[in-house]
C-alpha positions in Angstrom: 16.1 0.1 84.7 17.1 2.6 82.0 16.3 0.2 79.1 12.8 -0.3 80.5 12.3 3.4 81.0 13.5 4.0 77.3 11.0 1.4 76.1 8.0 3.0 78.0 9.0 6.7 76.9 9.3 5.3 73.4 6.0 3.6 73.4 4.2 6.7 74.7 5.9 9.0 72.2 4.8 6.8 69.4 1.2 6.7 70.7 1.1 10.4 70.9 2.4 10.7 67.2 -0.2 8.1 66.2 -3.0 9.9 68.1 -2.1 13.2 66.4 -2.4 11.7 62.9 -5.3 9.6 63.6 -7.4 12.3 65.5 -7.2 14.5 62.3 -8.7 11.8 60.2 -11.3 10.1 62.6 -13.0 13.4 64.0 -16.6 13.5 63.1 -18.9 16.4 62.1 -19.8 16.9 65.9 -16.1 17.4 66.8 -15.9 14.0 68.4 -12.9 11.7 68.1 -13.0 8.0 68.1 -9.9 7.7 70.5 -9.5 3.7 69.9 -9.9 4.0 66.3 -7.6 7.2 65.8 -4.5 5.1 67.2 -4.4 2.4 64.6 -5.6 4.6 61.8 -2.8 7.1 62.9 -0.2 4.3 62.6 -1.0 3.6 59.1 -1.4 7.2 58.3 2.1 7.9 59.8 3.7 5.2 57.6 1.8 6.3 54.5 3.1 9.8 54.8 6.6 8.8 55.6 6.7 6.6 52.3 6.2 9.8 50.2 8.9 11.6 52.1 11.5 8.5 52.3 11.3 7.3 48.7 12.6 10.4 46.9 15.6 10.8 49.4 16.3 7.1 49.1 16.1 6.9 45.3 18.3 10.0 44.8 21.1 8.5 47.0 20.7 11.2 49.8 21.9 10.5 53.3 19.7 9.3 56.2 20.5 12.6 58.1 18.7 14.6 55.4 15.5 12.4 55.7 15.6 12.9 59.4 15.9 16.7 59.0 12.9 16.6 56.6 10.7 14.2 58.5 11.0 15.4 62.1 9.7 19.0 61.4 6.8 17.4 59.4 5.8 15.2 62.3 6.3 18.1 64.8 4.1 20.2 62.7 1.3 17.6 62.5 1.4 17.0 66.2 1.0 20.7 67.0 -1.8 21.3 64.5 -3.6 18.2 66.0 -3.2 19.5 69.4 -4.4 22.9 68.5 -7.5 21.4 66.6 -8.3 18.4 68.7 -6.6 19.2 72.1 -10.1 20.0 73.9 -11.8 16.8 72.2 -9.0 14.6 73.3 -8.9 16.1 76.8 -12.7 15.2 77.0 -12.1 11.6 75.8 -9.4 11.2 78.3 -11.9 12.3 81.0 -14.4 9.8 79.9 -11.7 6.9 79.7 -10.6 7.8 83.4 -14.3 7.7 84.6 -14.8 4.4 83.0 -11.8 3.0 84.8 -12.8 4.3 88.1 -16.3 2.9 87.5 -15.0 -0.7 87.0 -11.3 -0.8 88.0 -11.1 -4.6 88.3 -12.1 -4.9 84.5 -9.3 -2.3 83.6 -6.8 -4.1 85.7 -7.6 -7.5 83.9 -7.2 -5.6 80.5 -3.8 -4.2 81.5 -2.7 -7.6 82.8 -3.7 -9.4 79.5 -1.6 -6.9 77.5 1.3 -6.8 80.0 1.7 -10.6 79.6 2.0 -10.2 75.9 4.5 -7.4 76.0 6.6 -9.4 78.4 6.5 -12.4 76.0 7.6 -10.5 72.9 10.2 -8.4 74.6 11.9 -11.3 76.3 11.6 -13.9 73.6 14.6 -15.0 71.5 14.2 -15.0 67.8 17.4 -15.9 65.5 15.6 -16.0 62.0 17.1 -14.4 59.0 14.3 -11.9 58.7 14.7 -10.9 62.4 18.3 -10.3 61.9 17.5 -8.2 58.7 15.0 -5.9 60.7 17.6 -5.0 63.3 20.7 -5.1 61.3 19.2 -2.9 58.4 18.2 -0.3 60.9 21.9 -0.3 62.5 23.5 -0.3 59.0 21.5 2.7 57.8 22.3 4.5 61.1 26.0 3.7 61.1 26.6 4.6 57.4 24.1 7.5 57.4 22.7 6.2 54.1 19.4 4.4 53.3 19.5 0.6 52.2 22.8 1.2 50.2 24.9 -1.4 52.1 24.1 -5.0 52.8 22.9 -5.3 56.5 24.5 -8.7 56.8 28.0 -8.3 55.3 28.3 -4.5 55.1 29.1 -4.6 51.4 28.0 -1.7 49.1 25.1 -2.7 46.8 25.2 -1.1 43.3 21.2 -1.2 43.1 18.3 -1.3 45.5 16.5 -4.6 46.1 12.8 -4.0 45.1 11.5 -6.4 47.7 12.5 -4.0 50.4 12.5 -0.7 48.3 8.9 0.3 48.9 8.6 -1.1 52.4 9.9 1.9 54.2 8.9 0.9 57.6 12.4 0.0 58.9 13.7 3.3 57.5 11.5 5.0 60.0 13.2 3.1 62.8 16.6 4.2 61.6 15.4 7.9 61.6 14.3 7.3 65.2 17.4 5.7 66.2 19.7 8.5 64.7 17.6 11.2 66.2 17.3 9.6 69.7 20.5 7.5 69.8 18.4 4.6 71.0 20.2 1.3 69.9 18.6 -0.3 66.9 17.9 -3.6 68.9 15.9 -1.6 71.4 13.9 0.4 69.0 12.9 -2.6 66.9 12.6 -5.6 69.2 11.4 -3.8 72.3 9.8 -0.4 71.6 8.1 -1.2 68.3 7.2 -4.9 69.3 5.4 -3.3 72.2 3.5 -0.8 70.0 2.5 -3.6 67.6 1.0 -5.8 70.6 -0.8 -2.7 72.1 -2.4 -1.8 68.7 -3.4 -5.3 67.8 -5.1 -5.7 71.2 -6.7 -2.4 70.6 -8.3 -3.5 67.4 -9.4 -6.7 68.9 -11.1 -4.4 71.6 -12.6 -2.5 68.8 -14.1 -5.8 67.2 -15.3 -6.9 70.5 -17.2 -3.6 71.0 -19.1 -4.4 67.7 -20.0 -8.0 68.8 -20.7 -7.1 72.6 -22.1 -3.6 72.5 -22.3 -2.0 76.0 -20.7 -5.1 77.7 -17.3 -4.0 78.8 -16.4 -7.2 80.7 -17.4 -9.2 77.6 -14.9 -7.2 75.5 -12.1 -7.8 77.9 -12.9 -11.5 78.1 -12.7 -11.6 74.3 -9.2 -10.3 74.6 -8.2 -13.0 77.1 -9.6 -15.6 74.9 -7.6 -14.2 71.9 -4.4 -14.5 74.0 -5.2 -18.1 74.9 -5.9 -18.7 71.2 -2.9 -17.0 69.9 -0.7 -18.9 72.5 -2.2 -22.2 71.3 -1.4 -21.5 67.6 2.4 -20.7 67.6 3.1 -23.1 64.8 5.1 -22.5 61.7 3.6 -19.6 59.5 0.7 -18.7 61.5 0.0 -15.1 62.4 0.2 -16.1 66.1 3.7 -17.1 65.6 4.7 -13.9 63.9 2.8 -12.0 66.6 4.6 -13.4 69.6 8.0 -14.3 68.1 8.6 -11.9 65.2 6.5 -9.2 66.4 8.7 -6.2 65.0 8.9 -7.5 61.4 6.6 -6.2 58.6 5.0 -9.5 58.0 4.0 -9.8 61.6 2.2 -6.3 61.2 0.6 -7.0 58.2 -0.5 -10.5 59.2 -2.0 -9.4 62.5 -2.7 -5.7 62.9 -3.6 -4.8 59.2 -5.7 -7.9 58.7 -7.9 -7.4 61.6 -8.1 -3.6 61.2 -9.4 -4.3 57.6 -11.8 -6.9 59.2 -12.9 -4.2 61.6 -13.9 -1.8 58.8 -15.5 -4.6 56.8 -17.9 -5.1 59.8 -18.7 -1.4 60.0 -19.2 -1.1 56.3 -21.5 -4.2 56.3 -23.6 -2.4 59.0 -23.7 0.7 56.8 -22.1 3.1 59.3 -20.6 6.0 57.5 -19.6 4.2 54.4 -17.9 7.1 52.8 -15.6 7.9 55.8 -14.7 4.4 56.5 -13.9 3.5 52.9 -11.4 6.4 53.0 -9.9 5.2 56.2 -9.9 1.6 54.9 -7.9 2.9 51.8 -5.3 4.5 54.2 -5.0 1.1 55.9 -4.5 -0.8 52.8 -2.0 1.7 51.4 -0.2 2.1 54.7 0.2 -1.8 55.0 2.1 -1.9 51.7 4.6 0.5 53.0 5.2 -1.8 56.1 5.9 -5.0 54.1 5.9 -6.3 50.5 3.9 -9.2 51.8 0.8 -6.7 51.9 0.9 -6.5 48.2 -0.6 -9.8 47.8 -2.2 -10.4 51.2 -4.3 -7.3 51.4 -5.9 -7.5 48.1 -6.7 -11.3 48.7 -8.3 -10.4 52.0 -10.4 -7.5 50.6 -11.7 -9.8 47.9 -12.6 -12.7 50.1 -14.4 -10.3 52.5 -16.2 -7.7 50.1 -16.8 -9.4 46.8 -19.3 -12.0 48.1 -21.1 -9.3 50.2 -21.3 -7.0 47.1 -22.7 -9.8 45.0 -25.3 -11.1 47.5 -26.5 -7.5 48.3 -26.0 -6.2 44.7 -23.9 -3.4 46.1 -22.0 -2.9 42.9 -21.3 0.8 43.6 -18.8 -0.4 46.1 -16.7 -1.9 43.3 -15.0 1.4 42.9 -13.7 2.0 46.3 -12.9 -1.8 46.7 -10.8 -1.4 43.5 -9.0 1.6 44.8 -8.1 -0.2 48.0 -6.6 -3.1 46.3 -4.9 -0.9 43.8 -1.6 0.1 45.7 -0.8 -3.6 46.4 -1.5 -4.8 42.9 0.7 -2.0 41.5 3.5 -2.7 43.8 3.2 -6.4 43.2 3.4 -5.8 39.3 6.5 -3.4 39.8 8.3 -6.2 41.7 7.5 -8.5 38.9 8.8 -6.1 36.3 12.0 -5.8 38.3 12.4 -9.5 38.6 12.0 -9.8 34.8 14.7 -7.3 34.4 12.6 -4.4 33.0 14.0 -1.8 35.3 16.6 -1.3 38.1 17.2 1.5 40.6 20.9 2.0 41.2 22.3 3.3 44.3 24.4 5.7 42.5 23.6 8.6 40.2 22.9 7.5 36.6 23.0 10.3 34.0 
């Protein structure tokens, strides 16, 4: 019973933090907050900011405990500020949500069942891939050694330099910070708590996209989620997003291949409809940058998706002014991809000890 309670509390805590981050970014001029959008935006905002705190600590060979001591107060301040500034707006949104649930409880119950089935699948499935082991072992090794990516998670051997494939993908380090702070086992944090978080956020973005397709039709939105569940279960073959979503949920590639891709698609639909283009371009940039901090896979995948979606639309509609925000959105991935190429070619190396 205790592990289940730990997972529930962990998921709720994550959502409170993401909501705090996201509500500061999605609040409009009228003081209203887009509750459903604030959560995925807050997720990427959280990891974007964590990136800038984590990299200097890791690069200069400082302990994980120092990163924890720096990061926890930053998150606490942001949550407190968000509560002060947006507490009333969030309360009103909460009242609206409960009113909608009371109006149609059966639809709400079906929605909960659809998501609960997926959480059950991902938290009880067995995954023995090398990458899956890395995401758990890397967190456990960082916590046990009180260092950041200095020791090989498979052998425990000291590494004299940082592997650039993982250096800028700081998502697992955040899990290590949580485990060090709360003493939650790495396996529970990664495979249960964060896997559940990813499932919930992915379905939330499905729900947002369904809202654009079926405006005002709540049951149609829920039926679309049921259809997406069916489609994902039917497409669990090697290297599909569905496979990563249900069997490798807590890996960075699973997040990029599912949550990042569909969130970008959602913003594309909004931008095509010309709804608040400046605001949504800014949020889209945050999603693109945040994705690169989750997995190096995003360095190639995100620019490719943005190009496939936006370039044809710009050319057909002659909206060439959008080339600038488009270029800014693909820039983080391209820069990090070129950095990795330079590392592979031997142009530079980041050592895990001071080099004077």
